N, C-alpha and C positions, 0 to 999 in steps of 0.2 A: 647308745640305742635310745631312740625316742620312746618315752613312756606314753601310753594312751590313757588319757584322763577322761573319766566319764561320770555323769550324775546317775546314781542308781536309785530307782524308785520302784517299789513293789506294785504290781498290777492287782486287779481284783482276784485273779486266779492264783496269786502268790508268786508268779514268775517275776524274775528280775528284769526290769526295763532299763535300758542304758541309753542315755543321751550324751553324745560327745560334745564337750564345750572346749575342745583343745585350742580353738582360735583365741579365745579370751584368756585361758589359763597360760598359754605360752607367752602372750603379751605381758601378763602379770609377772611371770617368772623372770622375763628379761628386765623388768624394772626393779628387781631386788637390789637393795643396798645402793640405790642411786642418790641417796641424800634428800629425796623429795617425799612429800606426802602422796601416796598412791591413792587416787580418788576414783572409785568405781561408781558411775552414775547410771541411771536408767529407770524406766517405768517399773512400778512395783510388780512383783511376781514374775519378773523376766529371768530370774536366776542369780541375781547379785549375791544374795546371802549364801546360797549353796556354793557358788564359785569361791567365795572368800573363806567361809567357815568349814567347808567340807573338802572341796577339790584342792584349793591352795594349802589348806591345813594338812591334808594328806601328803601333798608334795613336800612340805617342810619336814614332816616326819620321815619321808623317804630319803631326805638328805641327812638323816641321823641327827636331827635337831631335837634336843631334849624337850619333851612336852611341857615341862615347867617353864621353858623359855618362850612359850607361845601363849599370849594372853588374848583370849577371845571374849568379846563383850558386845551384846546386842541391846541397844538402847530402847527397843520396843518390846523387850522380853521381860515379863513380870518376874521370872525366876532370876534373871541376871540383875534386875534392879533391886531385888531383895538382898543381894550380896552386899550392896552398898547402903542399905537402909532406906531405899526409895520405894515408892509405890505408884503404879500407873493410875490407880484410882485417885490418890491424893493429888498427883500432878494434874489430872484432868479437872478436878474441882478447883484447884488453885490457878489453873491456866498458866502453867509454867513448864519449863524444861527441866531436865535432870540437873541436879546440883553438881557443878564441876569440882568443887572441893571434895565432895564425897568420892567422886570417881577417881580423882588424882590420888587420894589417900589409899584407895584400893589397889591402884597400879603400883604405887610405892611399896605396898606390902608384899607384892608379888616379885619385885626385883630384889634378888638376894646376892648377886655378884656382878662382875664387870663384863660378863659374856653378852653376846648379842641377844636381844629380846625382840620378838615380833608381836606388834600390837595390831590385832585384827578387830576393827570396830564397825559394827553394823548399825546403819541409820543414825550416824553420829550427829546429824543436825537436830536430833531431839535433846541434845545437851546444851544448856546455856553456855555462851562464851566459848563455843567449841573451837573457834579460830585461834584464840589465844592459847588454849590448852594444847592443840596440835602443834602450833609453832614452838611451844615450850618443849615438847618432846623431841622436836627436830634438833634442838640444841644439845641433846644427849647423844653422844657418839654410839652408844650401844642399844639404841632403839630404832627399829625399822617400822614405819607406820603405814597401815593400809586401812582405808575407810570406805564405806558405801553411803550413798545418799539417793533419795528418790525425788528430789525437788530441785529444779534448776536454780532457784534462789540460793541454794547451797553453793553455787558457783557464780554468784552475782559479782558485779564489778567491785563492790565494796569488800567482799570476802577475798577476791583475788588480790586486791591491794593489801589486805591483812596478811595473806600468805606470802606476799612479796616475792613472787616467782618460785615459791617452794611447793606449789601444787602440780601434780602430774595426773591429768584426767584420763580415764579410760571409760568410754561410754559403751554400755552393754544394751543389746536389743533382745527381744524375744527370739525364739529359735529361727535361724535362717532356714531356707527350704532344704539345704543340704543336711542340716542338723535334724530337721523334721523327718527327712527320708531315712535317717539312720534307725528310726523306730517304727516307721510306717510299714504295714505288712503288704501293701499293694504295689502296683507299678507307679512310675513317676507321673503318668497322665492322670490317673485317679488321685494320686497324691497331691498334685498341684490344685486340682479342683477342691479337695478338702482343705488344703492349706489356705486358699483364697477365701474360703467360707468361714472356717473356724480359727484361723490364725495360728500363731506359734507360741503362745504362752504355755510353758511346760506342763503345768497342772491340767490345762485344758486338753492338750495333745494326748496326755496319758489317760484321759477319761474314756470309758467304754460307751459307745452309742452316741448317736447324734443328739438325742434329747438331753442326755446328761451334759454333753459339751455345751449345748446352747444354754442350759440352765446355769451352768458354772460361769459362763461369760456374763450372763445377765446379773448374777449375784456379785461377781467381781466388780462390774461396772458401777452398780448402785451402792454396794456395801463397802467397797475399798476405794476405788478411784474417785468417784464423785463426792462421797462423804469426806474423804481426805481433802479434796479441793475446797469444799465448803468450810471445813474446820480451819484449815490453814489461812484462808483468805477472808474468813468471817463474812461470807456471802449470805445475804438475807433473801434476796429474790431468786430462789432456786429454780423457779419456773422459767425465768429468762435465760439462765445459764443452760438449762436443759434444752430449751428451744433452739438456742444457738448451736449446741452440739448436734441437734437433729438436722439443722440446716447444713452444717459442715459435713455431716455423715452422708447426706443426700447429694453432695456436690464435690466429692473428693476429686482433686485434680483440676478443678475449675478455678479460673481467675476470679478473685473477689477482693473487696476492700471494705473498710468500716462503713462508708457511706452507702454502698450497695447493700450491705447487711442491714443497715438501719432502715432502708427503704423496704426491704423484704419484711422486716418486723412490722413496719407501719401498714403495709398493704395486706399482709396475711394475718397477723396477730392483732392488728389495730393497736399496736404498742407505741409509746412515745419514748422508747429507749434512745439514749444519745450515743453518738459515735464514741465518746469518751468511755462510757460504760462498756460498750462492745469491745473496745481495745483492752480494757481491764480484764474482761472475761477471757478474751483470746490469750492474753498474757498468762492467766491462771492455768488455762488448758495446756499451753506450751510449757509452763514451769513444771507441770506434773508429768511431762513427757508423753501425754496422751496423744497430742498432735504435734506436727512439725510444720514449719512454714518454709517454703522455697521462694526466694526473692527472684525478681526478673533482672536479667543482665543483658544490656545492649552489646551484642557481640562485636559490631563494627565500631561503635562509639566507646567501647571498653569502659562502660560505666553502669552502675546499678540504678534501677528505676524503683523508686520508693514503693509505689503501689501500682496496680493490685498485686497480690501474692497468690500462690497456690498452697493449699493445706492438705497434708496427708496424715493418715493415722499410723501410729507406731505399731499397731497390731490390727489387722483387718477383721479378726474375730470380734474385737470390741466394737469396731465400726458397725459390723453387721448386726451385732446384738442390740446396738442403740436403735436401729431401725427395724428391729424384730425380724431380721432376715427376709424382709419383704422386697428390697430393692437390690438386686444383684446384677450389676453390669460388669461383665468380664473385662471390657475395655479399660474402665477406670480402675478396677481391682488389679489388673495386671500392671498398670502404670504405678500404682501404689506399691506393689511388690518389688518392682524394679527400683523405685526410689529408695525403699528401705534397704535393699541389698547393697546399693551403691554407698549409702551412708554407713552401713555396717562395715564395708570394706575400707572405710576411711576417707572417702572422697567428700569434698565440699560440693554440694549439688545445688545448682540454680536452674531457673527456667530461662532459656535463651530467647532473645528477640533479635531478629535479623531484618533491619529496615531495607526496603528496596524501592526503586522508582520504576513504574511501568506506564505505558500509554493506554488510555481507555479507548472505547470504540470511536470517540470523537478526535482522537489523536492528542489529547491533553495528557500531560505528565501527572500521574497520581502516585502518591507515596503510600506504601503499604508496609505492614509489619508481619513477617512470617515468624512462626514459633518453632523453636527446637525444644523438645520435651525436657531434656536435661543437658546442662553444661557441667561437666564433672572435672574437678581439679584436685590434684594431689601433688604438691611440690611443683616440679617442672612438667608434669604429665597432665594433659587435658584430653578429654573425649567429648564429642558431641553425639548424643544418643536420642534416637527416635523410638518410641514405643508404638508398635503397629500390631494390633491384635491379629489382623490377617491381611495378606497382600494377594487378593484373588485375581487381580488383573494389572495390566500396565498402567491404567489410569490411577488406581490406588497407589501403586508404587511411585509413580511420578509425583503424586501429591506429597508423599513422605520424603522423597528425595529432594524436592525443590528447595526447602530451607537450607539443607546441607550443601547443595551445589552453590548457593549464594554466599557461603562463608569462604572468604578468600585467604584464610591461613592454612597451614599444612598439618594441623592437628587431626587425629584420626576421627573419622565419622562412621557411625554404626547405627544399624537398624536392628532392633530386637523384635522378633515376631513369634506368635504362637504356632505358626505354620511349621510343620515338620519338614525342615529343609536343612541340608548340610551347610556349614559355614562357607560363604563364597564372597569374593570381591567383584563388584561390577566395573564397568569401563570408567567410572568416575573415582574409583578407589574406595568406594563405600562398602564396608563390610556388613553383610546380613548374617545374623545367627538366630537360632531358635532359643526361646526362653529357657528351655530345659538345660541346654548346654551352658547358657549364661549362668544360671543359678547353681548348677551342680559342679561347674569347673571354675574355681577362683581365678584361673589364669586365662579365661576365655577372651577377655578384651584385648589381651596382649598378643594373641595369635594372629 
């Protein structure tokens, strides 16, 4: 019998709120004893720590594993650091990470026999030389290693080389819409409106009232996410970074590149920022998992196009907080929600480009590029997906269908709309489904 795994958090009234995270917990359970370092990555406050140190910990206990054989350690916890004679304050002043020798001595003191030990390490990138330490534990047959990290540099090419194929990443997102609806008191229509406005960070979802949700998001953005980016990357010109974030927040789902962004800074901010600096800032924002980039893919030429790219926010609440909830276009927000859902389900998601040749009014052949919102790949499965907020008439539908009709392979083509329509296939074999069915049914694309 499948056990339901939930995150339990008390609300203001003292009632127990439950958010199911079975999707991630089941994936983690399947990775047990696979001989690899299980690496849980994701934006801060998305639930990684709770998944590892509470839900997975409770699973281990339910498997009748002795608590003494489960070693939990959070490298950003003052209490845990005290156990090994370290101090957050001292580390901050000395600008260094946790001493690995002290940590290894602590682990050695906990291992008392040859039985299997489970090492659950939170924010392990805060320890110096963590790659070597983790590889060392993999050489011990009685240690199963699980770690979390909130920075993509944690999985940089150099670190992957150090792991030598021994790392098994599981990326975690804020709450999906289905997870959100498990605690939302209203219907799915009001639920999606709130989800697109305030996002899916668990602690925000469980706040009472819109003012408190907005204030929490503003605080998280400035005190957690941005301050962490500044500290990690030693960014001095914070104004430029925040201006860039404002530009991206105002143009989610729009094609852009370094040169276009540089020209925007020059015309609007009278700034002389370089393309190199913009690239550095974008890398920092992606490394923190605050934003994600979707590359362009030539469907017919079967090749990637380097620039421009589209940028989406890992959480729409943070995006809306950045622009003070002033600019709320449902079309772009819906596109962002679909992108995040596809990524969460494990698809590699690109922006599709479909080159075509047509004749203009003078009879001359003109080359054009049509766009498919998402080209989704997972193994041998591919989907072409259009996000269409509404399909009020045949003209709008023809506009959405045109790029899909010009793709000459046999992979499935789908339109996702906010219109309340039952799923149906048209004469071209294109499936149309509504966004509620797509988000709430994990098998909706296969039907």
